[in-house]
N, C-alpha and C positions, 0 to 999 in steps of 0.2 A: 630684745628681738620680739617683734609682734607675732602673735600666733592667731591663725584664722582657720576655720573649717574649709573655706574656699576663698578665691580671689575677692577682695572687697568691692571691686568695680567702682572705686571712688575714694573719698577721704584723702589720705596721704598719697594715694595713687596718682592724683593730679599733680602733686609736687614731684613725683617720680617722672611723670610725663614732661614736666617743665625742665627737670634736670637732663633728661634724655634729649630734649629739644636743644638745649645749650650744647650738649656733647656733640650732636650732629653738626651744629654750626661750627664748632671749634675743630672738628675732624674732617668731615666730608666736604664742607664748604671751603675750608682753607685748602684742602687738597685740590679741589677744582680750580681755585684761584691761582694755583702754581702755574697753570698754563699761561696766565697773563705775563709771567716772568720769562716765558719761552724765548721771545724775541730778544729780550735784554741779555739773557744768558748766552744766546747765540752770538750776539754782537760783541759781548765782553770777552768771550773765550775763543771766538773764531772757529766754532765747530759746526758740523753738518746737522741735519735734522735728526738722523738716527742716534747719534751720540748724545745730543741734547735731550732727546726724548727719554733717555734712560733715567733722568732725574725723577720725572713724574711716575715712570714705571716702578722704580724702586720704592718710592714712598707708598704707592698703592699696594705693591706686592708685600712690603714689610707689614703694612696694616692688616692685610688679610692673612698672610702667612703666619703671623704671631697671634692671630685671633684665638686659637685654642689655649695659648698661654694666658691670655686675658681671662678666659673661662675658667681655667685651672685655678688661678689666683682668686677669682671671685667665689668659686665653689669651696675652696679649702682654707682660705684666709678671710677675706672680706671684699665685697664689691666696692666699698668705700676706699679701702686701702689701695686696691688695684687702680681705680680711676685717678686718685690723687697722685700715685706714683707715675702713671701714664702722663698726666698733665705736666709734671716736672720734667720728664724725659723729652716730651714733645717741645716744650718751651726751650729747653737747653739746645735741642737740635736746630731750631730756627735761629736762635741767637748766634750759635757757632757758624751757621751758614752765612750770616752777614759778613763774616771775615774770610770767606772762601777766596782762594787764589787759583783754583783749578776746578774743572768739572769733577775730578775724582774726590776732591774735598766735599763738594755738594752731594755726591753719591753717598758718602758716609754720614754726613751731618743731616742734610735735608732729607735724604732717602732713608737710610737705615735707622738712625736715632729717632727722628721725628715719626717715622712710620711705626716703630716699636712702641713709642708713647701713645700714638693713636690706637694701636691694637689693644693695649691694656684698658682703654676707655670704651671702645665702641661696642663690642659684642656684650660685655656685662651690663652696660646701660640699657641696651635694647632688651636683653633677657629680663631685666627687672620690671619693665613695663608688662611683659607677658605674665609675670607672677602676680601683679596687682589687678589685672583685668581679664574678664572672660566674656561676658555678654557684649561689652563695648570694646572688645580687643582691637578690631580693625580701625575703629575711630581713634582710639588712643594711640595706636601706631601711626595713623595718618598725621595726627597733630605732632607727635614726637619726631617723625621722620621729615616733617616739613621744614625743620631747622636747616636741612641741607639746601633747600630751595631759597628760603628767606635769607640764609647766610650768603649764598651765592649772589642773590639780587643786591644785597647791601654791600658786600665785600668787594665785588668785581669793580665797580666804579671807584670805591674808596682805595683799593689797592693800586689802581691805575693812577689816581691822584697822588698817592704816597710815593709812587715811583717817580713821577714828574717832579715832586717837591724835594724828596730826600734821596733819590736814586734807589736802585733795587736793594742795595745793602741796608739803607735806612728803613725801607718797607719791611724787609724780613725781620729786622730788629723789633719793630713795632708789633708785627704779628706774633713774635715770640712772647712779648708781654701780654698780648690779647689771649693767647692760648693758655696762659696760667689760670684763666677762669675755669678750666677743667677741674682744678682742685676744689673750687666752690661747688661744682656739679657733683663731685664725689661725696661731699658732705651731706647732700640731700638724699642719697641712696640708702634709706633705712631698710635693714634686712627684714624679711617676713618669712614665717614658717607656715606652710600649708599642710593640710591633712594628708594630701597625696604624696608629699615629700617624705613623710615619716614612715618609710617602708623599712622593714627589717629583713634579714636573710635567715629564715628558719633553718634551712639545711646547713648554713654556715655556723649557726649558733650551737649546733649539736656537736661540733668538733671538740676534741679533748684539749687541743692546744690553746683554746681561748679561756682565760681565767674567768671565774664566775663574776667577779666585780666588773670586768670589761663587757661580759655578756649583758649585764644589767644596763651598763652605759649605752651599749649598741641598741638595746631595745627602746631606750628612751630617746635616742637621737636619730636624726635623718641619716640615710645611707651615705650622704655626701657630707660627713662631719669634718670639721677643721683638722688639718694636719697636726695642729699642736697637741691633739689628743694622741697619746703614745699607744697606738694600737699595734698588734703584731703585724709583721710584714705580710702574712697571708691575708689578713683582713684588709689591708690597704690595696693589695692586688685585686681582691674580690670587688671592693668598692669601685676601683678604677674601671674594672671590666663592666660593672653594672651601669656606669655613667656613659659608656660608649657602645652598648650592645645594639643600639638602634642602627649601627652601620650595616648590619646584616638584613635590615628591612628592605624588601624589593622596592617599595614606594620611595624610600629615601635614596636608594641607588639611582633610580631614574631621575629624581630631582637633582641629584649631585651631578650627573652627566650633563643634564640640561643647563645647569648653572655654569659649567665650564665654557660652553659655547656662548651663552648669554654674556658672561663677563668679558670674553674675548671681543665681542662685537661692540659693547657699550663704552669701553675705556678710551679708544683712540679719539673718539669724537670730542671728548672734553679737552684733550690735548691739542687737537688740530683745528678746532672750530675758529679760534681767533687767528692763527696763522693763515688758514684758508681764506677767511674774510679779508685779511690784509692783502693776500695775493690776488684777489679779484677787484681790488681798488677801493675797499671799504676803509674808512679812516680808523685810527686807533680808538677813538672814543666810541665810534659806532660799533666796532668789533667788541669792545668791552661791554657795550650796551646789549649786544646779542646774548652774552653770558648772563647778564642781569635778567633779560626777558626769560631765558631758559630757566633761570632760578625761580623767578616769581610764579611762572606757570607750573613749575615743579611742585610748588606749595599747593596750588589748586588741585593738582593730580593727587598729591598725598591725602589731602583732607576729604575731597569729594569721593574718591575711590574708596577710601577707608569707610566713610559714612554709607555709601551705597552698598558695599559688600557686607555691611552689618545688617542691612534690611533683610527681612524674612524671605523675600522673593529671590534674593541673590546670594544669601548666605551659603546655600548648598552648592552654588556655582562659582565659588571663589577660584577654583582650579582653572576654569575656562576664562574667567576674567583676567587672571594672571597671564596665561599664554596668549590671549588676545592683545594685551598691552605690550608684551615682548615682541610679538609679530608686527604690530604697528610701528614700533620704534625701528625695527629692521627695514620696513618699507620706507620710512623717512630717510634712512641712510642711503638707500638705493637711489632716491631722487636727488640727494644733495649735490652731486657733481654738476647738475644742470642749473642749479640756482647760483647765479653769478652776479648778484647785485643786492644791495641792502634791503630794498623792498621785498625781494623774493626770499631772503634769508630770515626775515622776521617771522613769516608764517611757519617756516621750518622750526625755529626756536620755540614757537608756541606749541606745535604738535609734538615734537620730540620731548620737550620738557614735560608736557602733561602726562604722556604715557610712561616716561621715565619715573616720574613721581608715583604713578599708579602701581607699577610692578615692584618698585622698591618697598612700598608700603606692605605689599602682600607677601614678600619673601619670609619675614618672621611669622606671619599668620599661617602660611602654608606649612612652614617647618613645624610649628606647634600642632597643627592638625595631623601631621604625620607621626611625630614622636611623642607628643604629650607635653604638658607644661613642666613636669618635674625634670625632664631631660632637655628642656629648651636651651638653657645656657650652654651646655656641652654641644648640642646639635648646631646652634648658631655659630659656635666657634669653628666647627668643621665646615659649615656652609660658607662662612667668610674666608676660611682657609682655602677653599676651592677656588676662590676668586684670585688667589695669589699669582699662580703661574700665568693665567691669561693676562692679568694686569701687568705682569712683568714683561711678557713677550710681545703683546699686541702693539703698543705704541712704537717700539723700535722697529718691528716688522713693517708697520705702516710708514714710518719714516724712511726705511730702506726702499720701500716701493715708490715713495715720493722722489727720493734721490735718483732712483733707477729710471723711472718713467717720465719724470719731470712734471707730473700732475698728481692730484689727489684722487683721481677717479678710481684707480685700482684699490686704494686703501679703503675708501668708503664703500665700494661694492663688496669687498671681503667682509667688512663689518656687518653690512646689511644681511648678506646671506647667512652669516654665522648666527645672527639673532633669529632669523626666520627658521633656520634648522632647529634651534633650541626650542622654539614654540611648537614646531611640527613634531619633534620628538615626544614632547609631553602629550600632544594630542593623540598620536598613534599609541602611546603607552596606555592612555586612558581608554581609547577605543578597544585595544587588545584586552584590557582588564574587563571591560563591559561584555565583550564577546565571550570570554572565558566564563564569566559569571552566568551569562545566559545559557551557555552550553551545560554548565553544572545544574542549573535549574531545570533544564529540559530533561537531563538524566534523572533528577529527582522526581520530575513530573511523570516519569514512566510508571510511577506507583498508581495503580488503577483499582477502582472498586467495582467488582463484578458480582452480579446477583445470580444465584442458582436456586432453582425450584426442585426440591427433593420429591421423590415419588409419593411421599405421604403428605405433601402439601407444605412442609416446613420450608422456611426461607433461610438460605445461608448466603453469606457475603464473603467473597475471597478478595484479599488484597495482595497484589503482586508487586514486589519491590525488588530492585536490582541491588544486590549486596555482593561485592567482590566478584562481579560479572556472573553471578548465578541468580537464577530466578527462584525465590523462596515464596511459597504460597501459604498464607495464613487464613484459616477458616474462622469466621465469626458467625455464630449461629444465633438466630433470633430466639431469645429465651422462651418466649411464650409459645412459639411454634414447636420448639423442641420439647417442651413439657407436654404438649398435646399429642406428641408422636406415640 
């Protein structure tokens, strides 16, 4: 295990970025391409929109719901072991899905098993990038997260071609073999120990129930030591609490609520963009090409927004860059129902894809800014866990609205308003924090310096400060004048 005083910002870190890049291709890009199977599943099993949409919902939900499990394995066993195990599970799920005889079969294999495998890979790989980079963190995340867009750009037409050549069953079987590359990605994730990770618990070490030998071990090791060390039960409980005490931070609470609405708004579009395009007369290849455009522009959003927000002029304004990107995606969803031809849907894919890549890049950066690098793995596990319920609920709800109203308008409007509300919530929270800070400064600013002339000519200064709602006056007398008195 490499030991560093701080993030190296390079070296093997670029291999970590490459590994995370491949992980995002094999997880998020493959998940997006499941929407291309939507029409095939619907035709094969003869089900409505809502029931078919559960497949994409479950795989997304399982990926995010089990994200804390991925962080737990990464923290207490090894990031390498977690990602390799996840790759095996995801590949097994896709291969079993190729033999499905019902939607329920796909719910379990493609949804639960594949989603669990993706969960063990996704958040640990992203957290590793944060441990290796500090000054160029946003750029590193931009490159790593661009795998989702590049993967979508390449895989969308390839998956459509595989379906035409080998049917949807053959396409899933080939994807199962492709996802095994996650095991290679796991092998690249070399652990690193940072100075800020090596925190001890002084008050805990004073307890009598901890043997002296284990106290010495605890002093030498990080607070997130592997479970294979046989610590007392009380020690494990203490360490588990320290890993998740960021849950009580007000800044993290606001971010968490905002993410719930953002996740609800962004998920249905990736499920229904292809079916919506087909419903307005776009061909199958053009509909798949829309996903490719969205994917490649997603890459540009990842890298350019990551690079821009690392610049000195914007580094302090990452918060507002994030909420701007989320709000723009919401506006795109509001306009989508009036775009009913391929030439009009192409600009939509460009705009939505760019800002989707932008805010996805900034999620781990903002999380690191709120909780710090040492708790980033656990915090990202919780952040992606919060995506679970919206990802599970939103596509079936959107499908139910399509079945009920006979159009996609209500579904896309609901997505747009949800993302705009997420952005507005963060904006109002930041404004409220700024107003409160200004108010506190104004209270502290009531401290005033007053000059008094004594009858003998000596000069005295009185400082009035508000302490516990009482005015306390302190006298500071000019030393020279006082000596002349």
